[in-house]
Structure formats: C-alpha cells, structure tokens
C-alpha positions in Angstrom: -0.2 -0.2 0.1 1.5 3.3 -0.9 1.6 6.3 2.0 -0.6 8.9 2.1 0.2 11.9 1.0 -0.2 15.3 3.4 -2.6 17.7 1.3 -0.5 19.8 -1.2 -2.7 23.1 -2.1 -2.9 23.4 -6.0 -4.2 26.6 -7.5 -3.2 26.1 -11.1 -6.0 25.0 -12.5 -9.4 26.7 -12.2 -11.2 23.9 -14.2 -9.9 21.6 -11.0 -11.2 23.9 -8.4 -15.0 24.3 -9.9 -15.0 20.6 -8.9 -12.6 20.2 -6.0 -15.1 18.8 -2.3 -18.2 17.9 -5.6 -16.6 14.0 -3.5 -18.1 15.7 -0.9 -21.8 15.9 -1.9 -21.3 12.4 -3.9 -20.6 11.2 0.0 -24.3 12.4 0.9 -26.4 10.7 -2.2 -26.4 7.1 0.0 -28.1 9.1 2.2 -30.9 11.1 0.1 -32.0 8.1 -1.4 -32.1 6.8 1.8 -34.6 9.4 3.3 -36.6 9.1 -0.1 -37.4 5.4 1.2 -37.5 6.2 4.3 -40.3 8.7 3.3 -42.1 6.0 0.5 -42.0 3.3 3.4 -43.4 5.9 5.8 -41.4 5.6 8.6 -40.8 8.2 11.2 -38.0 7.2 13.0 -35.7 6.4 10.0 -37.2 10.0 8.2 -35.9 11.6 11.4 -32.9 10.0 11.6 -31.8 10.0 8.0 -33.0 13.2 7.5 -30.5 15.1 10.1 -27.9 12.7 8.8 -28.4 13.8 4.9 -28.5 17.7 6.4 -25.5 17.3 8.2 -23.5 15.6 5.1 -24.8 18.2 3.3 -24.0 21.0 5.5 -20.0 20.1 5.9 -20.3 20.2 2.2 -21.3 23.2 1.4 -18.7 24.9 4.2 -16.2 23.0 3.0 -16.5 24.4 -0.2 -16.0 27.7 1.7 -12.9 27.6 3.1 -11.6 26.0 -0.3 -12.6 29.6 -2.0 -10.9 31.5 0.9 -7.5 29.3 0.7 -7.7 29.8 -2.8 -8.1 33.0 -2.5 -4.7 33.1 0.1 -3.0 31.5 -2.1 -3.1 33.2 -5.1 -2.4 36.5 -3.5 1.4 37.7 -2.5 0.0 39.3 0.4 -2.4 37.9 2.3 -3.9 37.2 6.1 -4.2 33.5 7.0 -8.5 33.8 6.6 -10.4 33.9 9.9 -13.1 32.1 9.3 -11.9 28.3 9.3 -14.1 26.7 7.4 -12.2 23.9 6.0 -11.7 23.1 10.3 -15.2 23.1 11.0 -16.3 20.9 8.6 -14.0 18.6 8.5 -16.1 19.0 12.6 -19.0 19.0 11.4 -18.2 16.0 8.7 -16.6 14.1 11.1 -19.8 14.2 13.5 -22.0 13.3 10.6 -20.2 10.4 9.8 -20.5 9.6 14.0 -24.1 10.0 13.7 -25.4 7.7 10.6 -22.8 5.1 11.4 -24.6 5.0 15.1 -28.2 6.2 14.6 -28.9 5.1 11.2 -26.6 2.0 10.7 -27.0 0.9 14.2 -22.9 0.2 14.3 -21.4 -0.1 17.6 -19.6 2.8 19.4 -16.6 2.3 19.4 -16.8 1.4 15.9 -18.6 4.7 15.4 -15.5 6.9 16.6 -12.9 5.2 14.7 -15.3 5.9 11.7 -15.5 9.2 12.7 -11.8 9.8 12.8 -10.3 8.0 10.3 -12.1 10.7 8.2 -10.9 13.3 10.1 -7.7 11.6 9.1 -9.2 11.2 5.5 -9.9 15.1 5.4 -7.2 16.0 6.3 -4.8 14.0 4.3 -6.8 14.8 1.1 -8.4 18.5 1.8 -5.7 20.0 4.2 -7.1 22.3 7.3 -7.4 26.8 7.1 -3.7 28.3 6.0 -2.8 29.8 9.9 -0.3 32.4 8.8 -0.3 35.7 7.0 2.0 36.2 3.0 4.0 39.0 3.9 7.2 38.6 3.4 10.1 39.9 5.6 8.9 43.1 7.0 11.2 46.2 8.1 10.4 48.0 10.7 7.6 50.5 10.0 6.1 48.5 7.7 3.4 46.1 9.4 0.9 43.2 7.7 -2.2 44.9 9.0 -1.3 47.8 7.1 -0.1 46.2 3.5 -2.7 44.3 3.5 -5.3 47.4 3.8 -3.5 49.6 2.0 -3.0 47.3 -1.1 -6.6 46.2 -0.9 -8.1 49.5 -0.4 -6.0 50.4 -4.3 -6.9 47.3 -6.1 -10.9 48.4 -4.8 -10.3 52.0 -6.4 -8.8 49.9 -9.6 -11.8 47.9 -9.8 -14.0 51.4 -9.7 -11.8 53.0 -12.2 -12.7 50.2 -14.7 -15.7 50.7 -14.1 -15.6 54.2 -14.7 -13.7 53.7 -17.7 -16.8 50.7 -19.1 -19.2 53.1 -18.6 -17.2 56.6 -20.5 -18.3 56.4 -24.2 -14.6 58.4 -24.6 -12.2 56.1 -26.4 -9.7 59.2 -25.9 -10.6 59.4 -21.6 -11.0 55.3 -21.3 -8.0 54.7 -22.7 -6.1 56.8 -20.9 -8.4 56.0 -17.3 -7.0 51.8 -18.3 -3.9 53.0 -18.7 -3.8 54.4 -15.1 -5.1 51.6 -14.4 -2.7 48.7 -15.9 0.1 51.2 -14.8 -1.0 51.1 -10.8 -1.7 47.3 -11.0 2.5 47.8 -11.9 3.2 49.7 -8.7 0.8 47.3 -6.3 3.0 44.2 -8.0 6.2 46.2 -6.8 4.9 45.9 -4.1 3.7 42.8 -2.7 7.1 41.5 -4.3 9.1 43.9 -2.0 6.2 44.9 1.2 9.3 46.9 2.8 8.7 49.6 -0.1 5.4 50.6 1.4 6.7 53.3 2.8 7.5 54.8 -0.7 4.3 54.6 -2.4 1.9 55.0 0.8 1.3 58.2 -0.2 0.2 57.4 -3.8 -2.6 55.2 -2.6 -4.0 56.9 0.4 -4.4 60.0 -1.5 -3.5 60.1 -4.6 -5.2 57.0 -6.7 -8.0 57.9 -3.5 -9.1 61.0 -5.4 -8.0 60.3 -8.5 -11.1 57.1 -7.8 -13.3 60.3 -6.3 -12.7 62.6 -9.8 -13.7 60.1 -12.3 -16.4 58.9 -10.1 -17.8 62.9 -10.5 -17.2 63.1 -14.3 -18.7 60.2 -14.9 -21.9 60.9 -13.3 -21.7 64.0 -15.0 -21.0 62.8 -18.0 -24.3 60.1 -17.9 -26.6 63.4 -16.4 -25.4 66.4 -18.2 -22.8 65.4 -20.8 -19.7 66.8 -20.4 -18.4 70.0 -22.1 -14.6 70.5 -23.9 -13.4 72.7 -21.3 -14.1 69.8 -18.3 -12.9 67.4 -20.8 -9.8 68.7 -21.9 -9.2 69.6 -17.7 -9.9 66.1 -16.9 -7.4 64.1 -19.6 -5.0 66.7 -18.2 -5.5 65.3 -14.3 -5.5 61.2 -15.9 -1.9 62.6 -18.2 -0.6 63.6 -14.9 -1.6 60.9 -12.6 0.3 58.8 -15.4 3.5 60.7 -14.4 2.5 60.2 -10.6 2.6 56.7 -11.5 5.8 56.5 -13.2 7.5 58.7 -10.8 6.1 56.8 -8.2 7.7 52.9 -10.1 10.8 55.3 -10.4 10.9 55.8 -6.2 10.4 51.9 -6.3 13.5 51.6 -8.7 15.4 53.8 -6.4 18.5 52.1 -3.4 17.3 50.8 -0.6 19.0 54.1 1.7 15.7 56.0 1.5 14.1 52.8 3.0 17.1 52.4 5.7 16.5 56.1 6.9 12.6 56.0 7.6 13.4 52.2 9.0 16.3 54.9 11.3 13.9 57.2 12.0 10.6 54.9 13.1 12.8 53.4 15.8 14.4 56.0 17.0 11.4 57.7 17.7 9.8 54.2 19.4 12.6 53.6 21.1 11.6 57.4 22.5 8.2 57.3 23.5 9.1 54.0 25.7 11.7 55.7 27.2 14.8 53.1 26.4 
C-alpha cells in the first residue's frame, strides 16, 4: 500500500477548483436515496434520523466549499492574511460528526466503531483537503511597516482600480477611456512591486492613500456628470490633463520604487528612534 500524502494546495487549474469538494456531496447521495425510501415507507424514526444525517453531510460539504474558496484566494495572493474563519476545519468537524451520527444512529453500528469511522474520516479529510492556512503571507517586514497596513492599503488600492475599470467601461469617450486604462494598468504594476517587496510601501503610501483615492473620486464624479448633463470641451480637457498628470505621478512612483534602499533604511532608523524615545529607552 502506498503511503498517504499530506495535502499540498494546487492553484494551477480553475477547472480543478470548480470540481473540488464535489466528492463530499457524492458521499451524501446514499443518505439522500435512503431518506427517499424512508419517506416512501413512512417510517418516522428513520425519516428523522436520515434527514439529520443528510442535512449534516450537505452542510459540511457546503461549508468546505466556502473554505476552499477562501484558501484559493489566499494562495493566489502574494500578500494575504490567513483566513479568519476556519471553514475547512469546521467542515471537517461537521462531516466527522455526520459520519459518527450516521454510523451509530442510522446504521446501528457500535459506539466504538462509529467513533473510529469518524476519526478515520477526519484524518482522510486532513490528508486529502488539508485544514485552513494559519500563517499570514507578508514576507520579511522591516521597521515601520506592518502586515495589516500592507494588506489594508493594497486591498484598498485594488478596490479603487476595480471602480476605475467600471468607470472606464461606462465612459463612451475612447480617449478618456484609454487614459483611465493606462492609469489602471500602470497602478497594477506599482501594486505588484509592493507585493513583491512590502518594505517599499513607505515609498508608495502617499500615492495609494491620496493620489489614487482622489483620482477614483474625481473620475466617479466625471462619470456622473457625463451621464447626467454631458461634459463640455473645457471640462473634458481638464480631466484628460488630470489623468495625464496622474500617469506621470505613477511613472515617478515606479522610479522611486527602483531607487536604492538607502531611503528605506533612513525611514526605518527614524521609526526606531521615535519608538525608543516614546518607550523611554
């Protein structure tokens, strides 16, 4: 017999993810058929027992699918917090209990055998699907940069880009739409750079928190006026000039990220000095 392998997440295939966890629903099919025949026969005790067992199995499979989705998002992100809600672990517990319940109450097996089957199912779930990730993915952070800040700021930036993409699709001005697309494309490169080296966040904090956020707000206002009253030539030109300036700012931001790490070291020294003074060391 080959040795059981511990679960190793695979994020290479979307198709594989779509069918992940289907086996857990398949395991509930015998219970569904048994419940159907119990309903036909009219045996109340069997109906209740099988209904509970079926509900537990389907609930566990559904919770597991939610956990698989969270895990997929976690593994696809370069920077991510470990999932706060441990859906896979909860699903494993629910399904193990469902196995115990079905064995003892529905199948009439002994207590010991039912407990063993539940434990074997829990072990099998762990080996095949694994439990939820427990470690944050942030890399080696320097002084003055926290994991929470990196995740919060990059997450907010991605939301802004998503909104800008929506605005771009709604504006029927090819020139403006193309300029917004360029802002989105080049900002994604800045985000990628930060995710590759989170310590560079200190160089891009103002860009994300001020310039990108304000660009999103102004673009949204431009879209509303565009849809409601139309945009005159002067306002259109001013907006295009703004987008041009934002693009130039992004270029400057990307150049700053390519600078030597001397600036970052200065920031870290300054942050540590302030911390030591505040703590009275």
